[in-house]
C-alpha positions in Angstrom: 117.2 69.4 116.2 117.3 68.9 112.4 113.5 68.9 112.1 113.1 72.0 114.2 115.6 73.9 112.1 113.9 72.8 109.0 110.5 74.1 110.2 112.1 77.4 111.3 113.8 77.7 107.9 110.5 77.1 106.1 108.8 79.9 108.2 111.7 82.3 107.7 111.8 81.6 103.9 108.0 82.3 103.6 108.5 85.5 105.7 111.4 86.5 103.4 109.4 86.0 100.3 106.5 88.0 101.7 108.7 91.0 102.7 110.3 91.1 99.3 107.0 91.0 97.5 105.5 93.7 99.7 108.2 96.2 98.9 107.4 98.8 96.2 109.3 98.8 93.0 112.1 101.3 92.3 111.3 102.1 88.6 109.2 105.1 87.8 108.9 104.3 84.1 109.9 106.7 81.4 108.3 109.8 83.1 110.4 109.2 86.2 113.6 109.1 84.2 112.8 112.4 82.5 111.2 114.5 85.3 112.4 113.0 88.6 116.0 112.3 88.1 117.1 114.9 90.6 114.8 113.5 93.3 117.0 110.4 93.7 119.9 112.6 94.7 118.4 115.4 96.7 114.9 114.6 97.8 112.3 112.1 98.9 114.5 110.1 101.3 112.6 107.0 102.4 114.3 106.7 105.7 111.0 106.5 107.6 107.7 104.8 107.0 106.8 101.3 105.9 109.5 101.1 103.2 112.2 101.4 105.8 110.5 98.8 108.1 110.1 96.4 105.2 113.8 96.9 104.2 115.0 96.1 107.8 112.7 93.1 108.1 114.0 91.8 104.7 117.6 92.2 105.9 116.9 90.4 109.2 115.0 87.6 107.4 117.8 87.1 104.8 120.5 86.9 107.6 118.4 84.4 109.5 117.9 82.4 106.3 121.6 82.2 105.7 122.5 81.4 109.3 119.9 78.6 109.6 120.9 77.2 106.2 124.6 77.1 107.2 123.6 75.5 110.6 121.6 72.8 108.7 124.6 72.1 106.4 127.0 71.7 109.3 124.6 69.5 111.3 124.0 67.1 108.3 
């Protein structure tokens, strides 16, 4: 049981790292702070598309990572 959880934890951690690295950055640089400040409040909602899918996958992977880690601590 312990070995199986360790293998699953390794797979989930690699998946978590990959989903975090695939997400685009939030900073637009200096031009984004001057010209596109209102877009953060009123426009360009990223509720669809690959950004939303990656965000959901990252949340699921993080929750799985925490749950499996806690299970390993309680077993050992």
